[in-house]
C-alpha positions in Angstrom: 53.2 57.7 -33.7 52.5 54.6 -35.8 53.8 53.7 -39.2 52.0 51.0 -41.2 52.7 49.3 -44.5 51.9 46.1 -46.4 53.0 43.9 -49.3 51.7 40.8 -51.1 53.3 38.6 -53.8 52.4 35.7 -56.1 53.7 32.2 -55.1 55.6 29.9 -57.4 52.8 27.4 -57.6 50.0 29.9 -58.4 48.9 31.7 -61.5 46.7 34.3 -59.7 47.7 35.9 -56.4 44.9 35.1 -53.9 46.5 36.9 -51.0 46.0 40.6 -50.3 47.3 43.0 -47.6 46.6 46.6 -46.7 46.8 49.3 -44.0 44.7 52.3 -43.1 44.4 55.1 -40.7 40.9 56.3 -39.7 39.8 59.1 -37.3 38.1 58.1 -34.0 37.1 59.5 -30.7 40.7 59.1 -29.4 42.3 60.7 -32.4 42.9 58.0 -34.9 43.0 54.2 -35.3 45.8 52.6 -37.3 44.9 49.3 -38.9 46.6 46.5 -40.8 45.1 43.4 -42.4 46.0 40.4 -44.6 43.8 37.8 -46.3 44.4 34.5 -48.1 41.8 33.2 -50.5 41.0 29.5 -50.7 42.6 28.0 -53.8 39.7 25.6 -54.4 37.0 28.3 -54.3 36.2 30.6 -57.2 37.3 34.3 -57.4 38.9 34.4 -53.9 41.4 36.9 -55.1 38.4 39.3 -55.1 37.2 38.0 -51.8 40.5 38.5 -50.1 40.4 42.1 -51.2 36.8 42.6 -50.2 37.5 41.3 -46.6 40.6 43.5 -46.1 39.0 46.6 -47.6 35.8 46.0 -45.5 38.0 45.8 -42.3 40.1 48.8 -43.2 37.1 51.2 -43.7 36.6 51.7 -40.0 32.9 52.0 -40.8 31.5 49.4 -38.3 30.1 49.2 -34.8 32.4 49.3 -31.7 32.2 45.5 -31.4 31.6 44.2 -34.9 30.5 40.6 -35.3 31.7 38.1 -37.9 28.2 38.2 -39.4 28.4 42.0 -39.7 31.8 41.9 -41.6 30.5 39.2 -43.9 27.3 41.1 -44.7 29.4 44.1 -45.8 31.9 42.1 -47.8 29.1 40.1 -49.4 27.4 43.3 -50.7 30.6 44.0 -52.6 30.7 40.5 -54.0 27.1 40.7 -55.1 27.7 44.0 -56.9 30.0 42.1 -59.2 27.7 39.1 -59.5 30.2 36.9 -57.6 29.0 34.0 -55.5 29.5 34.1 -51.7 32.2 31.3 -52.0 34.5 34.0 -53.3 34.7 35.1 -49.7 36.2 31.7 -48.6 39.3 33.5 -47.3 41.2 34.1 -44.0 41.4 37.5 -42.3 44.0 38.6 -39.9 43.8 42.1 -38.7 45.4 44.4 -36.1 44.4 47.8 -34.9 45.9 50.4 -32.5 43.5 52.6 -30.7 44.9 54.8 -28.0 47.2 52.5 -26.0 45.6 49.3 -27.0 46.7 46.9 -29.7 44.1 44.3 -30.7 45.0 41.4 -33.1 42.4 39.0 -34.4 42.9 36.0 -36.7 40.0 34.4 -38.5 41.6 31.4 -40.1 45.3 30.4 -40.4 48.3 32.6 -40.6 51.1 34.1 -38.5 51.3 36.9 -35.9 54.7 38.1 -35.0 55.3 40.7 -32.2 58.5 42.4 -31.1 58.4 44.2 -27.8 60.4 47.3 -26.7 62.1 45.3 -23.9 63.6 43.0 -26.6 61.2 40.1 -26.1 59.5 38.5 -29.2 56.3 36.3 -29.5 55.3 34.4 -32.6 51.9 32.8 -33.1 51.6 30.3 -36.0 47.9 29.3 -36.4 46.8 26.2 -38.3 43.6 24.1 -38.4 42.8 20.4 -38.4 42.2 18.9 -41.9 43.6 22.2 -43.3 40.1 23.7 -42.9 40.5 27.3 -41.6 37.6 29.1 -39.9 36.6 31.2 -42.8 34.3 34.1 -42.0 32.2 33.1 -45.1 30.6 30.3 -43.1 28.6 33.0 -41.4 26.7 33.5 -44.7 25.5 29.9 -44.7 24.0 28.8 -41.4 24.1 25.1 -42.3 27.7 25.3 -43.3 28.6 27.1 -40.1 26.9 24.5 -38.0 28.6 21.7 -39.8 32.0 23.3 -39.6 31.7 23.9 -35.9 30.5 20.4 -35.3 32.8 18.4 -37.5 35.9 20.5 -38.0 36.7 23.8 -36.2 39.8 22.8 -34.3 42.5 25.5 -34.1 46.2 24.8 -33.3 48.4 27.7 -32.2 52.2 27.1 -32.1 53.7 29.8 -29.9 57.4 30.7 -29.8 58.6 33.2 -27.2 62.1 34.5 -26.9 63.3 36.8 -24.1 65.9 39.5 -24.4 68.2 37.6 -22.0 68.4 34.7 -24.5 66.0 32.2 -22.9 62.6 31.3 -24.3 60.1 28.6 -24.8 57.8 27.0 -27.3 54.3 25.4 -26.8 51.3 24.3 -28.7 47.7 25.2 -27.8 44.7 23.4 -29.3 41.2 24.7 -29.0 37.8 24.3 -30.5 36.4 27.1 -32.5 32.9 28.3 -31.3 30.5 31.0 -32.3 31.6 33.0 -29.3 35.3 32.5 -29.9 35.5 32.2 -33.7 38.6 34.3 -34.0 41.9 34.1 -32.2 42.2 37.3 -30.2 45.3 38.9 -28.5 45.5 42.3 -26.8 48.5 44.2 -25.6 49.3 47.7 -24.2 50.7 49.5 -27.3 53.3 51.3 -25.3 55.0 48.0 -24.7 55.1 46.9 -28.4 57.8 47.8 -30.9 56.2 46.1 -33.9 53.4 43.8 -34.9 53.5 41.9 -38.2 50.7 39.8 -39.7 51.4 37.2 -42.4 49.3 34.8 -44.5 50.3 31.2 -44.3 52.5 31.6 -47.3 55.4 32.5 -45.0 55.4 28.8 -44.1 55.8 27.7 -47.7 59.4 28.9 -48.2 61.9 26.3 -49.4 65.6 26.4 -50.2 67.9 24.4 -52.4 70.6 22.4 -50.5 74.2 21.9 -51.5 73.2 18.5 -53.0 70.5 20.0 -55.2 67.5 18.8 -53.1 65.1 21.2 -51.4 64.1 21.6 -47.8 61.7 23.7 -45.8 63.0 27.0 -44.4 62.1 27.3 -40.7 59.4 29.8 -40.1 61.5 32.0 -37.7 64.2 32.2 -40.3 61.7 33.5 -42.8 60.3 36.0 -40.3 63.8 37.3 -39.5 64.1 38.3 -43.1 60.6 39.6 -43.5 61.0 41.9 -40.4 64.6 43.1 -41.1 63.3 46.6 -41.7 66.0 49.1 -42.1 64.0 52.3 -42.1 60.4 52.9 -40.8 59.7 55.7 -43.3 57.2 55.5 -46.2 56.6 52.1 -47.9 58.9 50.2 -45.6 57.4 46.8 -46.1 57.4 47.2 -49.9 61.1 48.0 -49.7 61.9 45.1 -47.3 59.8 42.5 -49.1 61.1 43.4 -52.5 64.7 43.2 -51.2 63.9 39.9 -49.5 62.0 38.2 -52.4 64.0 39.5 -55.4 67.5 39.9 -54.0 68.1 37.7 -50.9 65.9 34.7 -52.1 67.5 34.3 -55.5 71.0 34.6 -54.1 70.4 32.0 -51.4 68.2 29.5 -53.3 65.0 30.4 -51.5 61.5 30.5 -53.0 57.9 30.4 -51.8 55.4 28.0 -53.3 52.3 29.8 -51.9 51.2 33.4 -52.2 52.5 35.7 -49.4 50.8 38.7 -47.7 52.4 40.8 -45.0 51.3 43.8 -43.1 53.2 45.6 -40.3 52.5 48.4 -37.8 55.5 50.0 -36.2 55.4 51.9 -32.9 57.3 55.2 -33.3 59.4 56.6 -36.0 62.7 54.7 -35.2 63.9 51.1 -35.0 
């Protein structure tokens, strides 16, 4: 049994929310696949609030080959953009998606964002993905061959900061840097679903939280502190992420002097009906 839910919210520095998040359940040969996805549109490109939605909705349809390629996804999303006479730069957006099929959880990140996993044995793993020169590996580059070649040649360096905590209290942190290639354009993780309690996907807005200090200045809130609040789910029933995020953003944050500059998108899949 899987429960999935999502939420997105406008950041303090934005006038239009360019993040989007969604979940879906689709039938398959093994019964059903449960999916979650988040997307963050580039602020300097036009109409990426539409593009973020197109990417998430394209991913959540489930109408794609068994091993869909980046070019396949972009072709489908671009058809939606062209229907509304939007240029392909509206698709300059990240896409993080997770799907549970049978006993396999697959998580893929195209661009920056955060993946947070809690395991049934009490362990936790957090992957915070960033890119050199703040240039994420947008899927939209696959619509423009020259742009894709230039990106892979001159930019395309992914940094993954990994934080692991074990149920016994120990843990470790490490950074991995790797070059993005056509063959490894997304950051991919796979896990036996029976071992996972929860997977949460976040746009990079979760790294934009700040809090007011006792002296009236502001300081960044550590990512793990933010994730602790985002994932403090009380009940797995119904719109659990909507409830959690509204309580976090509109109750906890004002009371504690927290705010987020950037838009935030969050999607979670829970394993089972209890926490």
